[in-house]
C-alpha positions as CSV (number, residue, x, y, z in Angstrom):
1,X,-11.0,-9.9,19.0
2,X,-8.8,-7.1,19.9
3,X,-8.3,-4.4,17.3
4,X,-5.0,-3.5,16.3
5,X,-4.6,0.1,15.9
6,X,-1.0,0.4,15.3
7,X,0.3,0.7,11.8
8,X,3.9,1.3,10.0
9,X,4.4,4.1,7.6
10,X,6.7,4.1,4.7
11,X,7.5,7.0,2.8
12,X,9.3,6.8,-0.7
13,X,10.5,10.0,-2.3
14,X,10.0,10.1,-6.2
15,X,10.7,12.7,-8.9
16,X,6.9,13.1,-9.3
17,X,6.0,13.1,-5.6
18,X,6.1,10.9,-2.3
19,X,4.6,7.5,-2.3
20,X,3.1,6.9,1.0
21,X,2.7,3.2,2.3
22,X,0.5,2.5,5.4
23,X,0.8,-1.2,6.8
24,X,-1.9,-2.5,9.3
25,X,-1.9,-5.9,10.9
26,X,0.3,-8.8,10.0
27,X,0.9,-9.5,13.6
28,X,1.2,-12.3,14.8
29,X,3.2,-13.7,11.7
30,X,0.7,-15.2,9.1
31,X,-2.3,-13.3,10.3
32,X,-4.3,-11.2,8.1
33,X,-3.2,-7.5,7.1
34,X,-3.9,-4.5,5.0
35,X,-1.8,-2.2,3.0
36,X,-2.7,1.1,1.8
37,X,-0.6,2.9,-0.7
38,X,-1.0,6.5,-2.0
39,X,0.5,9.1,-4.5
40,X,-0.9,12.3,-5.2
41,X,-4.5,11.6,-5.4
42,X,-4.3,7.9,-6.3
43,X,-4.7,5.5,-3.5
44,X,-4.9,1.6,-3.5
45,X,-5.9,-0.8,-0.8
46,X,-4.6,-4.4,-0.7
47,X,-5.3,-7.2,1.6
48,X,-3.4,-10.2,2.4
49,X,-1.5,-12.6,4.7
50,X,2.1,-12.4,3.5
51,X,3.4,-8.9,4.4
52,X,6.3,-8.8,1.8
53,X,3.9,-9.9,-1.0
54,X,1.0,-7.4,0.0
55,X,3.4,-4.4,-0.2
56,X,4.6,-5.5,-3.5
57,X,1.3,-6.2,-4.7
58,X,0.1,-2.7,-3.8
59,X,2.9,-1.1,-5.3
60,X,2.1,-2.9,-8.5
61,X,-1.5,-1.8,-8.3
62,X,-0.5,1.9,-7.8
63,X,1.9,1.8,-10.7
64,X,-0.9,0.3,-13.1
65,X,-3.5,2.9,-11.9
66,X,-0.9,5.8,-12.5
67,X,-0.3,4.5,-16.0
68,X,-3.8,4.4,-16.7
69,X,-4.2,7.8,-15.6
70,X,-1.6,9.0,-17.9
71,X,-3.2,7.1,-20.8
72,X,-6.4,8.9,-20.2
73,X,-4.7,12.4,-20.4
């Protein structure tokens, strides 16, 4: 098995910081992939087969984590 060392990076600017999305895998189509999403000190790691759904799921988890942090303060 050959390890895929390439990744894609997306940076989304927001009012409270920059959301960084790192996408590993998903090549060839339908293969396993990994998405790491981070903002400030919070990061989320999600794995899946469908690239688009996995990115959306990681953003949902990041949003949920950030809301939980605000509630704790």
